[in-house]
C-alpha positions as CSV (number, residue, x, y, z in Angstrom):
1,X,0.0,0.0,0.0
2,X,1.5,3.3,-1.2
3,X,0.8,5.4,1.9
4,X,0.8,2.7,4.5
5,X,1.9,3.5,8.0
6,X,3.5,0.1,8.4
7,X,7.3,-0.3,8.6
8,X,9.5,-1.8,5.9
9,X,9.9,-4.8,8.2
10,X,6.2,-5.3,8.4
11,X,5.9,-5.1,4.6
12,X,8.7,-7.7,4.2
13,X,7.0,-10.1,6.6
14,X,4.6,-12.4,4.8
15,X,2.4,-14.9,6.5
16,X,4.6,-17.7,7.7
17,X,4.0,-21.0,5.8
18,X,3.6,-22.8,9.1
19,X,0.5,-20.5,9.8
20,X,-1.4,-21.4,6.7
21,X,-0.4,-25.1,6.9
22,X,-1.9,-25.1,10.4
23,X,-5.0,-23.3,9.1
24,X,-5.4,-25.9,6.4
25,X,-5.5,-28.6,9.1
26,X,-8.1,-26.7,11.1
27,X,-10.3,-26.1,8.1
28,X,-10.3,-29.8,7.1
29,X,-11.4,-31.8,10.2
30,X,-10.8,-35.2,8.4
31,X,-7.4,-34.2,7.2
32,X,-4.4,-36.4,8.2
33,X,-1.6,-33.9,8.6
34,X,1.9,-35.2,7.9
35,X,3.0,-31.6,7.7
36,X,3.1,-30.0,11.2
37,X,6.3,-30.7,13.1
38,X,4.3,-31.3,16.3
39,X,5.7,-33.7,18.9
40,X,4.0,-36.9,19.9
41,X,0.9,-36.1,22.0
42,X,0.9,-39.5,23.9
43,X,4.5,-39.1,25.1
44,X,4.0,-35.6,26.7
45,X,5.0,-36.0,30.4
46,X,1.7,-35.1,32.0
47,X,2.2,-36.9,35.3
48,X,5.8,-35.9,35.7
49,X,5.0,-32.2,34.9
50,X,2.2,-32.2,37.5
51,X,4.5,-33.6,40.1
52,X,7.3,-31.2,39.3
53,X,5.0,-28.2,39.4
54,X,3.6,-29.4,42.7
55,X,7.1,-29.4,44.0
56,X,7.8,-25.9,42.8
57,X,4.5,-24.5,44.2
58,X,4.3,-26.6,47.4
59,X,5.8,-23.9,49.6
60,X,5.9,-20.1,49.6
61,X,9.7,-20.2,49.6
62,X,9.8,-21.8,46.2
63,X,6.4,-20.9,44.8
64,X,6.3,-17.1,45.1
65,X,9.7,-16.5,43.4
66,X,8.5,-18.9,40.6
67,X,5.4,-16.7,40.1
68,X,7.5,-13.5,40.1
69,X,9.5,-11.9,37.3
70,X,12.9,-13.3,36.7
71,X,16.0,-11.8,35.0
72,X,16.5,-11.1,31.3
73,X,19.2,-13.7,30.7
74,X,17.4,-16.4,32.7
75,X,17.2,-18.2,36.0
76,X,20.8,-18.8,37.4
77,X,20.2,-22.4,38.2
78,X,18.7,-23.2,34.8
79,X,21.6,-21.5,33.1
80,X,24.0,-23.6,35.2
81,X,22.2,-26.8,34.5
82,X,21.9,-26.1,30.8
83,X,25.6,-25.3,30.4
84,X,26.5,-28.5,32.3
85,X,24.0,-30.6,30.3
86,X,25.5,-29.4,27.0
87,X,29.0,-30.0,28.2
88,X,28.0,-33.5,29.2
89,X,26.5,-34.1,25.8
90,X,29.8,-33.1,24.2
91,X,31.8,-35.1,26.7
92,X,34.2,-32.2,27.2
93,X,36.3,-31.8,30.3
94,X,36.9,-28.1,30.0
95,X,34.0,-25.9,31.2
96,X,35.5,-22.7,29.7
97,X,33.1,-22.7,26.7
98,X,30.2,-24.2,28.5
99,X,29.9,-21.3,30.9
100,X,26.6,-20.3,32.5
101,X,27.7,-16.7,32.0
102,X,27.5,-17.2,28.3
103,X,24.2,-19.0,28.5
104,X,20.8,-17.3,27.9
105,X,17.3,-18.8,28.4
106,X,14.8,-17.9,25.7
107,X,11.2,-18.4,24.7
108,X,12.0,-21.5,22.7
109,X,14.9,-21.8,20.4
110,X,12.9,-19.8,17.7
111,X,13.4,-16.6,19.8
112,X,17.1,-17.1,19.8
113,X,17.2,-17.5,16.0
114,X,15.2,-14.3,15.6
115,X,17.3,-12.3,18.1
116,X,20.6,-13.5,16.5
117,X,19.4,-12.2,13.1
118,X,18.6,-8.9,14.8
119,X,22.0,-8.8,16.6
120,X,24.2,-9.6,13.6
121,X,22.4,-8.5,10.5
122,X,21.3,-5.4,8.6
123,X,19.0,-5.4,5.6
124,X,21.0,-6.6,2.6
125,X,23.4,-8.8,4.6
126,X,23.9,-12.4,3.5
127,X,23.3,-15.6,5.5
128,X,24.5,-18.9,4.2
129,X,22.0,-21.7,4.7
130,X,21.7,-25.4,4.0
131,X,19.9,-26.2,0.8
132,X,17.2,-27.1,1.8
133,X,16.8,-25.7,5.3
134,X,14.3,-24.9,8.1
135,X,11.6,-22.9,6.3
136,X,10.6,-20.9,9.4
137,X,14.1,-19.5,9.6
138,X,13.8,-18.4,6.0
139,X,10.8,-16.3,7.1
140,X,13.0,-14.6,9.7
141,X,15.6,-13.8,7.1
142,X,13.0,-12.4,4.7
143,X,11.4,-10.2,7.3
144,X,14.8,-8.7,8.1
145,X,15.6,-8.0,4.5
146,X,18.5,-10.5,4.3
147,X,19.8,-12.4,1.3
148,X,20.4,-16.2,1.6
149,X,22.8,-18.3,-0.4
150,X,22.1,-22.1,-0.3
151,X,24.9,-24.6,0.4
152,X,24.2,-28.1,-0.9
153,X,23.8,-31.0,1.5
154,X,25.6,-34.3,1.4
155,X,24.7,-37.4,3.4
156,X,26.7,-36.1,6.4
157,X,25.9,-32.4,6.2
158,X,26.9,-29.5,4.1
159,X,29.0,-29.9,1.0
160,X,32.3,-28.3,2.0
161,X,33.5,-27.9,-1.5
162,X,30.3,-26.0,-2.4
163,X,30.7,-23.9,0.7
164,X,34.2,-22.9,-0.4
165,X,33.0,-22.2,-4.0
166,X,30.3,-19.9,-2.7
167,X,32.7,-18.1,-0.3
168,X,35.2,-17.7,-3.2
169,X,32.5,-16.4,-5.5
170,X,31.3,-13.9,-2.9
171,X,34.9,-12.7,-2.3
172,X,35.4,-12.1,-6.0
173,X,32.1,-10.2,-6.4
174,X,32.6,-8.1,-3.3
175,X,29.7,-9.7,-1.5
176,X,31.8,-11.4,1.2
177,X,31.7,-8.2,3.4
178,X,28.0,-8.7,3.8
179,X,28.2,-12.4,4.9
180,X,27.4,-12.6,8.6
181,X,26.8,-16.2,9.4
182,X,26.3,-19.8,8.3
183,X,23.1,-21.4,9.7
184,X,23.1,-25.2,10.2
185,X,20.4,-27.4,11.6
186,X,23.0,-29.9,12.6
187,X,21.1,-32.8,14.1
188,X,18.5,-34.7,12.2
189,X,18.0,-31.7,10.0
190,X,14.6,-30.1,9.4
191,X,13.6,-31.1,6.7
192,X,16.0,-33.8,5.4
193,X,16.8,-35.6,8.7
194,X,20.5,-35.5,8.0
195,X,23.2,-34.9,10.6
196,X,26.3,-32.8,10.2
197,X,29.4,-34.7,11.3
198,X,31.7,-33.1,13.9
199,X,34.5,-33.2,11.3
200,X,32.4,-31.1,8.9
201,X,31.6,-28.5,11.6
202,X,35.3,-28.1,12.3
203,X,36.1,-27.9,8.6
204,X,33.3,-25.4,7.9
205,X,34.5,-23.1,10.7
206,X,38.1,-23.3,9.4
207,X,36.8,-22.2,6.0
208,X,34.8,-19.3,7.5
209,X,37.9,-18.2,9.5
210,X,40.0,-18.2,6.3
211,X,37.6,-15.8,4.6
212,X,37.2,-13.5,7.6
213,X,40.1,-11.2,6.6
214,X,38.5,-10.5,3.3
215,X,35.1,-10.0,4.9
216,X,36.6,-7.6,7.4
217,X,34.6,-9.0,10.3
218,X,33.9,-12.3,12.1
219,X,31.6,-14.8,10.4
220,X,29.7,-16.9,12.8
221,X,28.3,-20.4,12.7
222,X,24.7,-20.5,14.1
223,X,24.2,-24.1,15.1
224,X,20.6,-25.1,15.6
225,X,20.5,-28.3,17.7
226,X,16.7,-28.4,18.2
227,X,16.5,-32.1,17.4
228,X,19.7,-33.3,19.0
229,X,18.1,-35.3,21.8
230,X,15.6,-37.0,19.5
231,X,18.2,-39.5,18.3
232,X,17.0,-43.1,18.2
233,X,19.8,-44.7,16.1
234,X,23.5,-44.2,15.8
235,X,25.9,-42.2,18.0
236,X,25.8,-38.6,19.0
237,X,28.0,-36.0,17.2
238,X,29.8,-33.3,19.3
239,X,28.5,-29.8,18.8
240,X,30.6,-27.0,17.2
241,X,31.3,-25.7,20.7
242,X,33.8,-28.6,21.0
243,X,35.8,-27.4,17.9
244,X,38.8,-25.2,18.0
245,X,36.6,-22.2,16.9
246,X,34.1,-21.9,19.7
247,X,34.5,-18.1,19.7
248,X,32.7,-18.2,16.4
249,X,29.9,-20.5,17.4
250,X,26.3,-19.5,18.4
251,X,24.7,-22.7,19.8
252,X,21.0,-23.0,20.3
253,X,18.9,-25.8,21.7
254,X,15.5,-26.3,23.2
255,X,13.7,-28.1,26.0
256,X,10.4,-27.9,24.0
257,X,10.9,-30.9,21.7
258,X,12.6,-33.3,24.1
259,X,10.3,-32.6,27.0
260,X,7.1,-30.6,26.3
261,X,6.4,-28.3,23.4
262,X,3.9,-26.4,25.6
263,X,6.8,-25.4,27.8
264,X,8.3,-23.0,25.4
265,X,11.8,-22.8,26.8
266,X,15.0,-22.8,24.7
267,X,18.5,-21.6,25.3
268,X,21.7,-20.3,23.6
269,X,25.4,-20.5,24.4
270,X,26.9,-17.4,22.8
271,X,30.3,-15.8,22.5
272,X,30.9,-12.1,23.1
273,X,30.0,-9.6,21.8
274,X,26.9,-11.5,20.5
275,X,25.8,-12.5,24.1
276,X,25.6,-9.0,25.3
277,X,23.8,-7.8,22.1
278,X,21.3,-10.6,22.2
279,X,20.7,-10.0,26.0
280,X,19.9,-6.4,25.4
281,X,17.6,-7.2,22.5
282,X,15.8,-9.8,24.7
283,X,15.4,-7.1,27.3
284,X,13.4,-5.2,24.7
285,X,11.5,-8.3,23.6
286,X,10.2,-9.5,27.0
287,X,12.8,-8.8,29.7
288,X,12.8,-12.5,30.6
289,X,11.4,-15.9,29.6
290,X,8.5,-17.2,31.7
291,X,9.9,-17.7,35.2
292,X,7.4,-20.5,36.1
293,X,8.4,-22.5,33.1
294,X,12.1,-22.0,33.9
295,X,11.5,-23.4,37.4
296,X,9.7,-26.4,35.9
297,X,12.7,-27.2,33.6
298,X,15.2,-26.6,36.4
299,X,13.4,-29.1,38.6
300,X,13.1,-31.6,35.6
301,X,16.8,-31.4,35.1
302,X,17.8,-31.4,38.7
303,X,15.6,-34.3,39.7
304,X,16.5,-36.5,36.8
305,X,13.0,-36.5,35.4
306,X,14.3,-34.9,32.1
307,X,16.9,-37.6,31.6
308,X,14.4,-40.4,32.4
309,X,12.0,-39.1,29.9
310,X,14.4,-39.1,27.0
311,X,14.6,-42.9,26.4
312,X,10.8,-43.1,26.5
313,X,10.6,-40.4,23.9
314,X,13.3,-41.9,21.7
315,X,11.6,-45.4,21.8
316,X,8.3,-43.8,20.8
317,X,9.7,-41.9,17.9
318,X,11.7,-44.9,16.7
319,X,8.4,-46.9,16.5
320,X,6.6,-44.1,14.7
321,X,9.4,-43.6,12.2
322,X,9.4,-47.4,11.5
323,X,5.6,-47.2,11.1
324,X,5.9,-44.4,8.5
325,X,8.8,-46.0,6.6
326,X,7.0,-49.4,6.4
327,X,3.9,-47.6,5.0
328,X,6.0,-45.7,2.5
329,X,7.6,-49.0,1.3
330,X,4.1,-50.4,0.9
331,X,2.3,-47.5,-0.7
332,X,4.8,-45.3,-2.6
333,X,5.9,-46.0,-6.1
334,X,9.4,-47.5,-6.4
335,X,10.9,-44.4,-8.0
336,X,10.2,-42.3,-4.9
337,X,13.5,-41.9,-2.9
338,X,13.9,-41.3,0.8
339,X,16.4,-42.0,3.7
340,X,15.4,-44.0,6.8
341,X,15.4,-41.5,9.7
342,X,17.8,-42.0,12.6
343,X,16.3,-39.3,14.8
344,X,14.2,-36.2,14.7
345,X,10.6,-36.0,13.3
346,X,10.9,-36.1,9.5
347,X,11.2,-38.2,6.3
348,X,12.3,-36.3,3.3
349,X,10.9,-37.8,0.1
350,X,12.0,-37.1,-3.5
351,X,9.6,-37.7,-6.3
352,X,10.7,-38.9,-9.8
353,X,11.8,-36.3,-12.4
354,X,9.1,-34.3,-14.2
355,X,6.8,-34.5,-11.1
356,X,6.1,-31.4,-9.0
357,X,5.1,-31.3,-5.3
358,X,4.9,-27.5,-4.8
359,X,2.0,-25.5,-3.3
360,X,0.5,-24.8,-6.8
361,X,1.1,-28.3,-8.1
362,X,-1.7,-30.7,-9.0
363,X,-0.2,-33.2,-6.7
364,X,-0.5,-30.9,-3.6
365,X,-4.0,-29.8,-4.4
366,X,-5.2,-33.4,-5.1
367,X,-3.6,-34.6,-1.8
368,X,-5.5,-31.9,0.0
369,X,-8.7,-33.0,-1.6
370,X,-7.9,-36.6,-0.5
371,X,-7.5,-35.3,3.1
372,X,-3.7,-35.6,3.5
373,X,-1.2,-32.8,4.0
374,X,2.5,-32.6,3.6
375,X,5.1,-29.8,3.5
376,X,6.0,-29.0,-0.1
377,X,9.8,-29.2,-0.4
378,X,10.0,-25.9,-2.3
379,X,9.2,-24.0,0.9
380,X,12.5,-25.2,2.4
381,X,14.7,-23.6,-0.3
382,X,16.0,-20.1,0.0
383,X,15.5,-17.6,-2.9
384,X,19.0,-18.2,-4.5
385,X,19.5,-16.8,-8.0
386,X,22.4,-19.3,-8.5
387,X,20.0,-22.2,-9.0
388,X,16.4,-23.1,-9.8
389,X,14.3,-23.9,-6.8
390,X,13.7,-27.7,-6.6
391,X,10.1,-28.6,-6.8
392,X,9.7,-32.4,-6.4
393,X,10.3,-33.1,-2.8
394,X,8.1,-33.3,0.3
395,X,8.6,-33.3,4.1
396,X,6.6,-35.9,6.0
397,X,6.4,-35.7,9.8
398,X,5.8,-38.7,11.9
399,X,5.8,-36.6,15.1
400,X,2.3,-35.3,15.5
401,X,0.2,-37.9,13.7
402,X,-1.0,-40.8,15.8
403,X,-0.3,-44.5,15.1
404,X,-3.5,-44.9,13.1
405,X,-3.1,-41.8,11.1
406,X,0.4,-42.4,9.8
407,X,-0.4,-45.5,7.6
408,X,-3.7,-43.9,6.5
409,X,-2.1,-40.7,5.5
410,X,0.8,-42.4,3.7
411,X,-1.7,-44.7,1.9
412,X,-3.7,-41.7,0.7
413,X,-0.6,-39.9,-0.4
414,X,0.8,-42.9,-2.1
415,X,-2.4,-43.3,-4.2
416,X,-2.1,-39.6,-5.3
417,X,1.6,-40.1,-6.2
418,X,0.8,-43.3,-8.1
419,X,-1.9,-41.6,-10.1
420,X,0.4,-38.7,-10.9
421,X,3.2,-41.0,-11.9
422,X,0.9,-42.8,-14.4
423,X,-0.1,-39.4,-15.9
424,X,3.5,-38.1,-16.1
425,X,4.6,-41.3,-18.0
426,X,2.0,-40.9,-20.7
427,X,3.4,-39.8,-24.1
């Protein structure tokens, strides 16, 4: 609108894809949604949470402080427990990097992603992202007027050769000075389910450090570990905090997915000067994450309830992933490709050539009419002029759908794909 009173940021911010995907679910009561990245409803720790909250609120000494405002950076005990928990995951002896003083508690990890973009980037700056990547993060970059360059994915994370090619190209074109960070969803990536190896994190940081002189400023690695604790196969990989370049690592995790998504508590471990900048921005956002929820998580960690819940959750997701994969094998045409998940919430499926899965595709619209919903893969690719946006992939979530819905939804979708395959093969 020509004479609008809205800011440029407001004009740049379009409706998030997650919002209209959720609206589609609400508007179609019979719909089986394989789109939303919800966690498993049956595994939410209702009894444990009730007992933990009762402990917090059982006496005025504990209860009243929990119902009062807290500090901007978070409850001191939760910061200490969070830093120690992350250090334990990385099996590191030195606590220098895993410092409560560098740890901030946020309203879910999503808030940390948003505040990091605010702290590091100006309109026109460049963020390097996996290709494909977490589509909600792409909404953050768009609203801030940032440009994204996609880095191809290999089976064990980003393609280092392609990362170096893109950095070299940006150096030659003069764009390197606008590069502020590389964003990785490093564990069971949303949407592909792939995990970046520790060796690749180290190598990627080495590359970023090599190009810093030409950039004229630090280039950070933003490591999004939201799905780290949802591993149900294989061994854990150490985080980028355990590399030789921890001063360039912004690490974010969450307690929402591994414990309870309704308890919107996340965290970040950040180097200076990013920690101070993000803390000040958070002061303007909300001057502190919900203190009651922080006390809940502190008690969950301190009592061992959090650790006891993780094996239950992992077993549940392993069973649901197997259920989805078995249904895919049964109902999808042989030319559809996918990787068996080893953690997280998603299966990333690739359709045969010539088929399209995007929002405007016949396939997506037909699937919706048949009461099944997926995330079109095109939403997970940044707007990168260096390549055409792929349009034959889909993200399928086994997290929120129940045991009965998963095979029903996959059967419906398989029928739609089969029909589309027949049509695409006609001369």
